[in-house]
C-alpha positions in Angstrom: -19.7 82.1 -85.4 -18.9 78.4 -84.6 -16.3 78.2 -87.2 -14.7 81.5 -86.1 -14.5 80.0 -82.4 -12.8 76.8 -83.8 -10.2 78.8 -85.6 -9.4 80.8 -82.6 -9.2 77.9 -80.6 -7.1 75.9 -82.9 -4.7 79.1 -83.4 -4.5 79.2 -79.5 -3.6 75.6 -79.4 -0.9 75.9 -82.1 0.5 79.0 -80.3 0.7 77.0 -76.9 2.4 74.2 -78.6 5.0 76.1 -80.2 5.6 78.1 -77.2 6.1 74.9 -75.1 8.5 73.7 -77.5 10.5 76.7 -77.5 10.7 76.9 -73.8 11.5 73.1 -73.6 14.3 73.6 -76.2 15.5 76.7 -74.6 16.0 74.7 -71.0 17.5 71.7 -72.8 20.2 73.7 -74.8 21.3 75.7 -71.3 21.2 72.5 -69.5 23.8 71.1 -72.0 25.6 74.3 -72.0 26.0 74.5 -68.1 26.9 70.8 -68.0 29.7 71.3 -70.8 31.1 74.0 -68.7 31.2 71.8 -65.8 33.0 69.3 -67.7 35.6 71.7 -69.0 36.3 73.3 -65.4 36.6 69.7 -64.2 39.1 68.7 -66.8 41.2 72.2 -65.8 40.7 70.9 -62.2 38.7 74.1 -61.4 36.5 72.6 -59.0 34.5 75.4 -57.9 33.6 76.7 -61.5 32.6 72.8 -62.0 30.4 72.8 -59.2 28.9 76.0 -60.7 28.4 74.7 -64.0 26.9 71.5 -62.6 24.5 73.2 -60.2 23.4 75.5 -63.1 22.8 72.7 -65.1 20.6 71.0 -62.4 18.5 74.0 -62.2 17.5 73.9 -66.0 15.7 70.6 -64.5 13.7 68.6 -67.1 12.1 65.4 -66.0 14.0 62.0 -67.1 16.9 64.1 -68.2 20.1 62.1 -68.1 22.2 65.5 -68.1 20.6 66.3 -64.6 21.7 62.6 -63.2 25.1 63.0 -64.6 25.4 66.5 -63.1 24.3 65.3 -59.8 26.9 62.2 -59.9 29.8 64.7 -60.8 28.8 67.4 -57.8 28.7 64.2 -55.8 32.0 62.8 -56.9 33.6 66.4 -56.1 32.0 66.3 -52.3 33.5 63.1 -52.3 37.0 63.9 -53.3 37.0 67.1 -51.1 35.9 64.7 -48.3 38.8 62.4 -49.0 41.2 65.1 -48.8 39.7 66.4 -45.6 38.7 69.6 -47.1 35.4 69.7 -45.4 34.6 73.1 -46.3 34.6 72.8 -50.2 33.0 69.2 -49.5 30.2 70.9 -48.1 30.2 73.4 -50.7 29.7 70.5 -53.2 27.2 68.8 -51.3 25.0 71.8 -50.6 24.9 72.8 -54.2 23.8 69.4 -55.2 21.0 69.7 -52.5 20.0 73.2 -52.9 19.8 72.6 -56.9 17.3 70.0 -56.5 15.3 72.1 -54.0 15.4 74.8 -56.5 14.1 72.6 -59.3 10.9 71.9 -57.5 7.6 72.4 -59.1 4.6 70.0 -59.2 7.0 67.2 -57.6 10.0 67.2 -55.9 12.7 65.7 -58.2 15.9 64.1 -56.8 14.4 63.1 -53.4 17.2 60.1 -53.1 19.8 62.6 -53.9 18.3 64.9 -51.3 18.3 62.2 -48.6 22.0 61.3 -49.6 22.8 65.0 -49.2 21.3 65.2 -45.8 23.2 62.6 -44.6 26.4 63.4 -46.0 25.9 67.2 -44.5 25.3 65.8 -41.2 28.8 63.7 -41.6 30.5 66.5 -42.6 29.3 69.2 -39.8 30.4 66.4 -37.3 33.8 66.2 -38.7 34.0 69.9 -38.1 32.9 69.3 -34.6 29.5 70.5 -34.7 26.9 68.5 -32.6 24.7 66.2 -34.9 21.2 67.6 -35.1 18.1 65.6 -36.4 17.3 65.9 -39.8 13.9 67.4 -40.7 11.1 65.3 -40.9 9.2 65.2 -44.1 
């Protein structure tokens, strides 16, 4: 009876480990694929497609991923580019995409807290440029 229980527990542990590796690998692969789509679109100056690719890459959040950080930087740079050009609508799209991506990736912890704070400030700045009154940022 004890040997049978040990076998069942060992099999469950192996199945769990294999499942976690497969899920992690799939998430990593999808993250890389979406980031590469963003890079390809950016190279063609298709900024809206680039935003979508980078945003999707962040949605595939894995802790410590350099790809997530690179996608966040790219979204920020696109937002800054549109902001410098005076295109506040598209700047808002890029910054809001960055912000919402990190909120969508929340699980046990909230990733990207420093990005979220930067986005909140930038969104407020862009809205002021459009003539909207400044509203207090949410207290966390």
